[in-house]
C-alpha angles and dihedrals in degrees: 000000000000140000114264099182143336122212120200137182123259088225104064112234122228115280093235136048130208102250092223092060110086126207114216132196133185130185121205129210088249090060095254115143121205119191145153123231141172111258098172113130120237090240096048094106130250131313134084116312113266096230107139110066101065127075116196120204125186138160113238094234092060104030093163091061095075120167114212118202122203090221100195091229110144095202138040114304104239103174139031120183131176122210123238093266094052092230102099130053132200121209126187132185145198093270097059096259118141123190130190114214124198134177117272110224088353092287122142091214096050119067137169136184115224100157131051143157133196145202096192115234095354112114116227115235101173133027135179142161115243113261117261095207096249113127129160129191119212111214114204089186089065096044089114093052119112092219119084089202090064094046095048112027126187111241120214104251130156123223118247089246133001135207125217109306095026097283110150115250116229124229145107140254129210137184120213132208092253093059099263124139114207126191129194119192125198110222118210091252092056098258120133124231113200132184137164132203137174116256089228139355094261103055117206139174115288112202096169133018141165135194130222136169135228129218090247093063097260127130124227122203123196116199140175134180090227098257118113089212091063124077122260103238127211126201134188113223122196119191122199140159116235121178092346090306129110115244127194124196121187132193131187115242130194113296133206142213120222115259092228091064091058093048108096091214094052104029095116099017098092108034099169134061104219103172132032120176138158107229090237131004090239095050114070092170099073124058135178120214130187123194120190148180129195094287109021149024142205126208126210130188118207133189131200111229137178112239134181115258111234113240123220115255091245091067098040095078098054117102111267120243116240110264094010114144129204110262114253136205133198113241135174113238126186113245099189144327135209129236119253109304138190111272111289115231101177141007129208124190126201119257097195105109096223116172112245098199114138092253094050092047091050093050090046089052094047094048093038092237106161110165111119094015099084133070122201127232120191117202135205091247088066098254128123125210126196110213128189106258094228107031097027091220116147116266100171143353132212117200099182131239125263092196094060097039094260121171101240139053129214118253111279094022110151095218090057090053092049091050091053091050094050092045093232112156114261119243108249140155117272094181131024133183135180121223118243093265093040091237095116140037126209116200137177115210128209090266093058097254118141116224127196116202129190114225112202116233088228096037091244096310113142112252136181113258093247091055092049091050091048091053093049091044090052091054093044089053089050091053090046092053096044098038092235118146115264099205093115091053090054089059088075099043114104120203091251091058097055100085094048093045093051092049095045091047090053092049092052091046092052090054093063124094119271095254094054091045089056092051093049097038098109096031094060091049089053092050091050091049091052091050095048093053089064093071131049088215091063100035090107090057089052087058090054094049092051090049090050092054090052092046093051091049095047092047092051092047096048092046091049090059091064117097128193113255092226121041098220093061128152120271095274120088122223089256092054091048090050090053092046095050094045091050093052098039109073095177114133092211108095094204093056090053090047093055091067092060130084098244092193088072089063095059108110125206117244120359106304099131096079091050089056092054096104091055091046089048091053091052092051094046091047094053090048092049093049094050095043090053096047093096090051095056103106136125091323110072110230131184108285095034092111092060095055092079098028104104094176094056093044089050089052090052090051090053091050092051091051091050091047090050091055093046090049089061089054096043117007091192091073094060119110114261119234129182103230130184091220127052091213094055114123095209097182092050091050094049093047092051094051093041091052091052090052091045091053089059094060108026113152093234095052135056112269118257135188115253109265123244094254091058092048090048091052091048089051088058094050096089088056091052102038132023106249112221121230104242122193103172098157107107118235112277099235102152135099100236096089090054091058098066092104125065095240112102119234127222118225136180127220110249096020116096121228096183113153093219098035092122098038095094098043108134092001132120109270119221134203096229096203103037089042094224132125118249097193132249093287106027117199096194120099111249140194129215132204114252090215110040102014094238110165128211137160115273095219120051115240090194128095102179121103092230093060092042087055089053093048092050088066092070106022093109101030137010117259087261090055095253124137125254126245126188115245129188117254091253091065096044 
């Protein structure tokens, strides 16, 4: 475990924090981190730090680009919780107010709150979204299987509440300090149904609480009054809608007393319960408890088990009834406990849904696969320990880094000794969160700095390269199947691993059934592009993968514009027929291929063809660029190399040229423009002929061949016949991931960019990567950039036609690679 980067504020926070003011942190599946921090200057006068009213949101690839929300909360923010999609955030405060935040215009640095609920004057201590019924299990035992369905199985799990037809109902649930549980349900029309109910008849103070879900759709709440001498209570909560009103039913479940309170040596040693967490949100039968005093803590792990109920001797001698079973009772049993520890300041639990069956645990142990098996404890001395979630034995320790402003110091460090002598408070984490693959930790220290830590998949154990690659491949496949962001996996990929990972990922993908391949078609291209950007040796392949994403999207959009001439047509759409005819017809004459098509299906209503010209122009330029560079593709991989053996992509380009040819007959103004040396040159015919010859060398239904000499000679002559455009379609690399290849942590500052290519485009022509238009050297239009690939496009659409609006709808929420959008100023476009 090592520090990747630390990001601090330009305005130095105060050196102390009021102990009653919590810092909270939450990490979404889209790799957005939301946190609170103290931004009060040291010279801002006296009084308690004003921590609580700001929520800071950043994406981990651009940590300096933090977006701070003036939340409107009047009291301390006590909880932050992302939804399952990673696009909405709940915040709750010490006055009982809960707000739901969502992206404005689908931008990660623009948020608005349109929904809220309130239990006036009753502080919220626990908060959660209702469960949507989707649960996966990750089986380490099956990591060598060729079937994704065996590696990542869908577990039968019921939503907390369903609408008509079984669709899960959205909403959230909160527990307050007075023992109330409040539920807010989002109706399909946007209205909010809210209800509150006491956890039990005798309401008492709730200092700590946590929320988990059962497979049957019930909710379980664990609560404690904060005293280790009091029982930890558990309640079943059932939510329903009756007569358009929300109804809450609660039931008391078995409770437990901490083991340390029954130990004569520790009975009064740890008076306070400081942390209460279910081990996972989908497992209400295992709970983690931490009891503390001013200088130390102890952690206990408990499990709920079904046990036989002993029968009195009087009833044991009677003749048993056929089919009668021994009565059972649910009882909490302690699994394990730690020794006396340094005082715990924060706890983070893994989100990776790893199966903990005996077989899976054994395989994980044998292969040293640790993600999802460890929980993190942060201590007041600045260290972090990763403990096994079941046995609580230590798996790894982080001591911090003085050079990068880390919170801890290694044993024997002189600065740590000086700090103890002067009585200055030690830097330590106040909030800690695992990423969704458990390969990274985000923490906020008591000075408001945000730290990003790498967590090794093997917890620092030495592995063979093949085993390391298999672990990373397994987690990349998991992200690909679930749609979660894979940024934290890239933290552990070294440049020398990229080529093998890309090839192995493609092999595994090709082993899946056709339906699953179609679902994951663009996602795997995006994963490959992210991997290839990590190494200079594969940067050219990253260009090709980005171009392929754009090609797939343009092809799908243009085909979707086609409409059958007669309504009662056969089952195949015009786009499918186009693909089928182009695949069967190997003629290199574009007009002969066009004759076999029903040209009336290519007639578009209105006047959309001219508005599509920039996309058509990109297709023409791209084909010309590929063919002109065919003779240059040798031992050095250049942009376009990946298409030379990609029969599917070359076939797609052939289809597009045929479609463009037909549209050119209807409206010549939509045709791509080429600068030719001869006025009689039929450029589209020439490109189609050469492209067909190249496609025939690598068709999917024939053995691959090398391009013959005549084709290479003709491609050599292309630059003398047509002006070859200079195409730079790789988006600017403006993220932090490529700077984290080494083991030395980097120090960043919120608001100050550290992008590697920030100056690359200075004084250059700026391009809208998705609309394929130039924006000028100094664009005045507001733009947005992808958080994953860096692709830039204008924020406001300059187009009015329906055809272009249909194209823009494909990437209004996410980039073509699946990344999120962030607003950037015109100077960085």
